[in-house]
N, C-alpha and C positions, 0 to 999 in steps of 0.2 A: 520551576525553572531556576537555575542558579543565577544569582544576581551579579551583573557586571556593569560598571559605570562607563560613561562615554570615553573617558581617558584610557581605561583598560582596553576597551574594544578598538579604539583608534590605534593603540600601540600594536595590538595583534594584527589589525588590518594592514599596517605598514610593513609587515613581514612578507606580504605578497606583492607580486609584480603588477601593480595597478597603475593606471594612467591618471595623472593629475594629483591634486591635493585633496585630502578628505575634508568634506565640509559638513558631514552629518552621518550619524549612526543611529539606527532606530530598530526596535523589535519588529519582527516580520513573521507572518504566517501563524498557523494554528496547530502545528505538529505536536504529537504527544511525547516524542522521544528526544530529539535533538533541539538545541537552542539556535535560532536563526535570526540574523540581523541584516538589515539593508544598509549598505555603505554607499553614500553619494559623494561624488567628486566634482571638482570644478573644471574637469577636462572639456575641451571644446566640443567634442561629440557627445557629451553628456553621459559618459560611462557610469554605470551603476552596477554594484556587485552585491552578492549575497555571501556573508560571512557566517559560517556555521560551526558551532561546537559539537563535535561528535560525542555522543553519550557512550563513553568507553566502559561504563559499567554494564551496559547491554551488549554493545559491540566490542568485546574485549580483545579482538585481534584487529586493530585499526589498520595495520599494514596490509593484511589480507583483504579487508573490506575495500581499501583504496586501490589495490591491484585489480580487484574485480571491476571497480568503477572505470578504471583506465582501459581495461580490456574491452568492456562492453561499449563504452562511449566511442572508442576507436572503431570498433566493428560497425556500429550503427552509422557513424559518420562516413565510413567507406561505402556503406550500402546506399546512403542517401546521395552521396557524391556520384555514384554510378547511376543512380536514377535521375540525375540532372537537377537535384534539389540542393538548396543551400544547407549544408550540415550544421552551420552555426545557428540556424533558425530552428532546426528540427531535433537537436540533441544538446544536452547540457554540456557546457564547456568549463572544464576545470582551469582555475588560475594557479599557476605555479608559485611557490614561495620563492624568496630571494636566493635560495640555494638550489632551485630547480626541482624541488620535490612537490608532490601533489597534496601534501599536508604538512603541518608543523605541530610541535608540542611546546607549550609555554612552560615557564618556570614552576608553575603549580601542578603540572602534569596533565593539563587539559589539551585535547587534540583539536586542531582547527583546520578547516579547508575553506576554499572560496570558489564561487562560480560567477560567471557573467550573468547578470539579471537579464532575461529575455524581455525586451521592450514590447509594449502593446499586447500583452497577454494577460489572461485572467484565469483564476481557478475558482471553483465553487464547492462549498461543503455540501450543498443540497442542489440536485439537478433541477433546473427551472423549465426545461422544455424537452420534447421528444427529439428535437434536432441535437441538443446537447448530449442526450443519452446515446443516440446513434453514433455521434462522434467519439464518445468515450469507448464504445465497443470497437469502432474502427481503429482507435489509437492502440488499444491493448492487443487487438487481433494482429495488427501490423507489427507491433513491438515483438510479439512472440514469433511471428513469421520471419522477421529480419534476423532474429537470433537463432533460427532453427538449424542453421549450418555452422554455428559456432561450437567448437569443441568444448563440451561440458567439463572436460578435465582441466581446462584453464580457469574455471570458476570455483573458488573456495566456498565451502559450505559454512558461512560465517555464523549462522544460527542453526545448528544441527537440530533436526526434528521439528522445525518451525511450524509446519502444518501437519504434524503427525498427531492425530487425535488421541491415539493410545497413550503417548507420552504426556499430552496435556491433561488427560484424565488421571494419569498416575500422579502428576504434580498436584492436582486438586485433591486427590485422596490423601496425599501426604499433608496438605494444608489442613484438611479436616481432622486428621489424627493429632496434629500439633496444636491447632487453634491458638496460635501465638498471640493474636490480637483479641482473643476472648469474644469473638463475634459469631461463633457457630450457632448459637441459639437464635440468631436473627434470621437464619436463611433455610429453614426446613422445607419450605415450598420450592425454593430454587434447587435444592439438592434432589428433591423428588423429581423435578422436571428433568434434570440432567440424567438421573439414573434410568428413567423411563425410555430414554432415546440412545443409550450407549451402543446397543447392537447395531442399529441402522447407520450410525454415523461412522462406522468403520468401512463403509462400502468402497470409497476411493482407495484407501490403503490396501484393502484386500484385493481389489482389481489390479492395483499396481504390482503387488507382490506376486500375483498370478501371471504377470507378464502381459496383461491385456491393455495396460496404459503405459506408454513410454514416458520416461523422465525427460523433460525438456528444460531449457533455461527459461525460467519464468520470473515475473516481477515480484510476486509474493506479498504485495501491499497495494492492491489495485483499487484503493478508494478513489472516488471520482475526483477528489481534489488533487490527485497526483497526475492529472492531465491538464496541460495548459491549452486554453482555447484562444484563438485570435479574435479580433473585433467582429468577425462574421460568424462566430461560434463554430469555426472549423478547428479540428484538433491540430496543434502545432508541435507539441513536445510532451513526452512522458518524463516525469521527474521522480525524485526520491528513489534512487537506485540502490540504496543500502542493502535491500533484501533480495536483490537479483541473485538467484541461486537455482540449482536444479530442482524441479518440482513438477507438479501435474497441472495441466491447463485448467482442469475443473476447479482447482482452488483459486486461481486467478479470476476465473469467471464468477465463482460464487462470492468472492470478496467484493468484486465490483457491484454485483447485484445487491449485496447487503446494503450498500450505501446509496444505490440509485432507486431501488424499488420502494424504499421507506419514505413516506411523506413527511416524516419528522426526523429530527437529529438522532444520532446513535445514542445519546444520553437523555432523550426526551423524558421528563419527569411525569408528564400526564399521559398515561399509557393508552388511553382511548384515542389519542392523536396519532398513534402508530397504525397506519393503514397502508395498504399496498397501492401503488400506482402501476397497474398492469400495462398501460400504454408505454411507460418508460422501460419496463422490462422487455416488451416487444421490440422497441426501438434499439435498445442496447444489443439484444440477441441478434437482430438483423445486421447491425453494423459490425458486430464481432465476427459472425459467420461469413459475411462478405469478404473479410480479410483472411480469416482462418481457414476457409475452404481449400486453400492452396496446400495446406500441410496437415490438417487435422484428420484423424482416423474416425471410422464409424463408432468404435468403442469410446473414443474420447467425446464425441458428440453425445452419446448416450450418458456419459458420466457428468455432463454439465449440470443436470438437475441435482445430482448428488452434491455437487459443490454449492448449489444455491442453498441447500439446507445445512450443509456442514459448516460453512463459514460463520453465519450468525450464531449457530450452536457453539462453535469453537470460541467465538468472542464472549459468549455467555460464560463458558468455562474459564476463560482467561481473566475476565473482569472479576468473576467470583473468587478465583484463586488469589488474585492480587488483594481483594478485599479481606479475605481470611488471613493473608500473610502480612497485612498491615500497610498496604498501599506503597510498595517500594518500586514498582515497575512503571506504571502509568502516572503521568502528571494528574493531579486532582485539584479541584477548586473548592472542595469542602469535604468533610470527614466521610460522608456517605456517597461520594461521587461514584466510586466503583460499584457500589450496590445499586445505585440509580442506573448506571450503564448496564449492569447485569439484567435488571428487570426489563429494561427497554429491549435488549437483544432477545431475551426470552419471549417477550410479546411478539417480536418480529417473526421468530420461528413459528409461533402458534398461528400467526396470520398466514404465513407461507403454507403451512399444513392445510389450512382451510381451502386454499386455492390450488392445491397440487395438480389436480386434473387439468385445470385451465393453463397453468404454467407449462405442463408437459406438452399440451397441444400447441402452444405458442412456439416452443422450441422445435417441435417436429415440423411445423409449417415453415419456420425460418430455414431449417436445414434443407428441406425439400426445395425451397425457393432458390437457394444458392447452389444446391447440388445440380440444378438444371441449367445454371448459367454457363 
């Protein structure tokens, strides 16, 4: 994380249309990419905001990213308003800067935006109950459903080929050839693991190219901590909309399962702790298909298990690539952090493979249950 002191952050926060006087700024959240800060004020109703520095080295077209966010949040708010729900509680609200823009740029070239912090909500890095898992599934199923009629041509592809496994493997192959960090000798087992599964992991891309899977507007970063729950563990809001782009629903499903089914963290150093929580998988699948049944096709339902295997595999490839390239994409807490993440995601794929028959049956039963509703 780039270091900013309180005075710098307060100066930036004052560029936005906030209520009251700023009384405190503090680091917030656990995201890998952007830097996020909580901004507290003395306003009578206790307004609190999130100030965020957008990582423009990764999102190099910030203007397009913010246009996406404005289009998506407006569409979602219109939908919730039509449903008789409070859109301010269900959708992120951007705070305009003093010039009326959705973001600003400081004198050092950093890009900043601000949101209203939704009160009385929580996010979790690790799912704690089947109810939470089901709500996560309902959240992302509803999110996809509400965006199903939004013209995809309005959404810029801010990270081209983000979930294209062929491109990810090409990047890894380039990193292997260059070995710029001198780490290739450390990862022969990881490379063997990746190579042994290359063919299978193209299933979603192949089905999409064959016209069997429609491109939809998807979230593309469906970690469970991107769902805010209220005090009753009911989903309230889907957050972190930077990666909302055209994509396949199976990738959203698989990325969510990657973070929900694992009993340990995604960077767990003790690999034996990485075990599957099948009841949480069942709960998420049930919640997701409850909402998605209104728009999802049979081919898409069949592709969901492909996503379950692809996304942790893809994360293995991405963490390994970053490790070989010298750790310039993901934030790290020690020199071998990306290797630790690689090995944890590899173990998760191996555990999923051991339980493939059971997972397929769970998905089949959930689909049948909601098909008959």
